[in-house]
C-alpha positions as CSV (number, residue, x, y, z in Angstrom):
1,X,-5.9,9.6,-3.7
2,X,-2.3,10.5,-3.1
3,X,0.6,8.4,-4.5
4,X,4.2,8.1,-3.3
5,X,6.8,6.5,-5.5
6,X,9.7,5.2,-3.4
7,X,13.1,4.0,-4.6
8,X,16.2,3.1,-2.8
9,X,19.5,4.9,-3.2
10,X,20.7,2.2,-5.8
11,X,18.1,3.6,-8.2
12,X,19.4,5.6,-11.2
13,X,16.7,8.2,-10.7
14,X,17.2,11.0,-8.1
15,X,14.0,12.8,-9.1
16,X,11.1,12.4,-11.5
17,X,9.8,15.1,-13.8
18,X,6.2,15.7,-14.7
19,X,4.7,14.0,-11.7
20,X,1.0,14.3,-11.2
21,X,0.0,16.9,-8.6
22,X,-1.0,14.2,-6.2
23,X,2.2,12.1,-6.6
24,X,5.5,12.4,-4.8
25,X,8.9,10.8,-5.5
26,X,11.1,9.8,-2.5
27,X,14.6,8.3,-2.5
28,X,15.6,6.3,0.7
29,X,19.0,5.0,1.6
30,X,19.7,1.3,0.9
31,X,21.0,-0.5,4.0
32,X,23.3,-3.6,4.0
33,X,23.8,-5.7,7.1
34,X,27.2,-7.4,7.5
35,X,27.4,-9.5,10.6
36,X,26.0,-7.2,13.3
37,X,26.9,-4.0,11.5
38,X,24.3,-2.1,9.4
39,X,25.7,0.1,6.7
40,X,23.6,2.9,5.3
41,X,24.1,4.2,1.8
42,X,24.5,7.8,2.6
43,X,27.3,10.5,2.6
44,X,28.9,8.9,5.7
45,X,29.3,5.4,4.2
46,X,32.8,4.2,4.6
47,X,33.0,1.8,1.6
48,X,36.5,0.6,2.4
49,X,35.5,-0.4,5.9
50,X,32.3,-2.1,4.7
51,X,34.1,-4.1,2.0
52,X,36.8,-5.1,4.5
53,X,34.2,-6.4,6.9
54,X,32.3,-8.2,4.0
55,X,35.5,-10.0,2.9
56,X,36.2,-11.1,6.5
57,X,32.7,-12.4,7.1
58,X,31.6,-15.9,6.0
């Protein structure tokens, strides 16, 4: 049986050491939806723009 450990980008771990041979660790980007806009936690995330939209949204 194969195992996959999945964590979002908010996790403190970026990799795991000493995994079993049939296990894999994967980090996926967290997404936040503000109104109609979906922000993805990756290198292109404009935090200032996201925060501005969050404060303007009820």
